[in-house]
C-alpha positions in Angstrom: 2.0 24.1 -14.1 2.8 21.9 -11.1 5.9 19.7 -11.7 5.7 16.3 -10.2 8.2 15.5 -7.6 9.7 12.0 -7.2 9.5 10.4 -4.0 11.5 11.9 -1.4 12.9 10.8 2.1 12.2 12.4 5.3 13.8 11.2 8.6 11.9 12.1 11.5 12.4 11.1 15.2 14.1 7.7 14.0 11.5 7.0 11.5 12.3 7.0 7.8 9.4 8.0 5.6 9.0 8.2 1.7 6.3 10.6 0.5 5.0 10.7 -3.0 1.7 12.3 -4.4 2.3 11.2 -8.0 1.2 7.6 -8.8 3.2 7.2 -11.8 6.4 8.2 -10.3 5.8 6.3 -7.3 5.1 3.0 -9.4 8.4 3.8 -11.4 10.2 4.0 -8.3 8.6 0.8 -7.0 9.5 -1.0 -10.1 13.3 -0.1 -9.9 14.2 -2.9 -7.7 13.2 -6.5 -8.6 12.9 -7.4 -4.9 10.2 -4.9 -4.2 12.1 -2.9 -1.6 13.7 -0.1 -3.8 15.9 2.3 -1.8 16.5 6.1 -2.3 20.2 7.7 -2.0 21.0 8.0 1.7 18.3 5.7 2.7 19.0 3.1 5.5 18.4 -0.7 4.8 15.4 -2.2 6.6 13.5 -5.4 7.3 10.2 -4.4 5.6 8.4 -1.8 4.0 4.8 -0.2 5.1 3.1 1.4 2.2 0.2 3.5 3.2 -2.0 4.6 0.4 -4.9 7.0 0.2 -7.2 6.5 -2.7 -9.6 9.4 -3.4 -12.5 9.9 -5.8 -13.0 6.0 -5.9 -16.1 4.3 -7.5 -18.3 4.4 -4.4 -20.2 1.1 -5.1 -16.8 -0.7 -5.2 -16.0 0.4 -1.7 -19.5 -0.6 0.0 -19.9 -4.4 -0.1 -17.5 -6.8 2.0 -17.5 -9.3 -0.8 -16.2 -6.7 -3.4 -13.6 -5.1 -1.2 -12.4 -8.5 0.0 -11.9 -9.8 -3.5 -10.0 -6.6 -4.5 -7.5 -7.0 -1.6 -7.2 -10.8 -2.4 -6.5 -10.0 -5.9 -3.9 -7.5 -4.7 -2.1 -10.1 -2.6 -2.3 -12.7 -5.4 -1.1 -10.3 -8.1 1.8 -9.1 -6.1 3.1 -12.7 -5.5 2.2 -12.6 -1.7 1.2 -15.9 0.0 -2.1 -15.6 1.8 -2.4 -17.3 5.2 -5.6 -16.0 6.4 -8.2 -13.0 6.0 -11.1 -11.3 7.6 -13.6 -8.4 6.4 -16.5 -6.7 7.9 -19.1 -4.7 6.4 -20.5 -1.7 8.5 -23.9 -0.3 8.4 -24.7 2.0 6.9 -21.4 2.3 5.2 -17.8 1.0 5.1 -15.8 -2.1 5.1 -12.6 -2.9 7.1 -10.6 -5.9 6.5 -7.2 -7.8 6.4 -5.4 -10.1 4.3 -2.7 -11.9 6.3 0.3 -12.9 4.2 3.1 -14.8 4.9 5.3 -11.7 4.3 3.0 -9.7 6.6 -0.4 -8.1 5.9 -2.7 -6.0 3.6 -5.4 -4.0 5.2 -8.1 -1.7 4.2 -10.9 0.6 5.5 -13.4 2.3 3.1 -15.6 5.4 3.4 -17.8 4.9 0.2 -19.9 7.9 1.0 -16.5 9.9 0.5 -15.3 7.8 -2.3 -12.2 7.1 -0.2 -10.2 4.2 1.1 -7.1 3.8 3.2 -5.0 0.9 2.4 -1.8 -0.4 4.2 0.4 -2.8 2.4 3.1 -4.1 5.0 5.5 -6.7 3.5 9.1 -7.9 3.9 11.3 -10.2 1.8 12.1 -10.1 -1.7 9.4 -11.9 -3.3 6.4 -9.3 -3.0 5.9 -7.0 -6.0 3.9 -4.2 -4.5 3.6 -2.4 -7.5 1.2 -5.2 -8.8 -0.9 -4.9 -5.8 -1.3 -1.3 -6.5 -2.2 -1.9 -10.0 -5.1 -4.4 -8.7 -6.5 -1.7 -6.4 -6.4 1.0 -9.0 -8.3 -1.2 -11.5 -10.9 -2.2 -8.9 -11.6 1.1 -7.0 -10.8 3.4 -9.9 -9.5 6.3 -7.7 -9.0 9.8 -9.4 -6.2 10.5 -7.2 -3.6 8.6 -4.8 -1.4 9.6 -2.2 1.5 7.3 -0.9 3.7 7.2 2.3 6.4 4.4 2.7 7.5 3.9 6.3 10.6 1.5 6.4 10.1 -0.8 9.4 12.9 -2.4 11.2 15.8 -0.2 10.2 18.8 -2.5 10.3 21.1 -0.3 12.3 18.4 0.0 15.0 17.5 -3.9 14.9 21.1 -5.0 15.0 22.3 -2.2 17.6 
């Protein structure tokens, strides 16, 4: 039996990374902080968080069409309480969609590989009003992945920005 590990911090060449392969534990961690920027013991404070999400085993049809993918990303932004300022999506032939929702708090991006049932999503945000756990819920509901993997990169580590 594999025991799920909570998110863990890795400091590598000045980058602070937080890894998790358990979506439920990751979501619990995200929800610990009402400001949406939870920290782990020993973690430095930062200006923002860049959440990289890999969605495996997705409903392939939900990843094929620009309108569907764009709608999911807009919904993720709305549900997370982000303020949308612009968006752009492009559907590739024969497969795949790339796009971005620019939010006042930064940006949400996606690229899909429907032929593999896979999507790569980046949720980059700062400030205390974004609830990224709600964005994650919206994406899970729309794309129905069977497995997720997460990496959080802290951007703008305070000691480096102020130093």
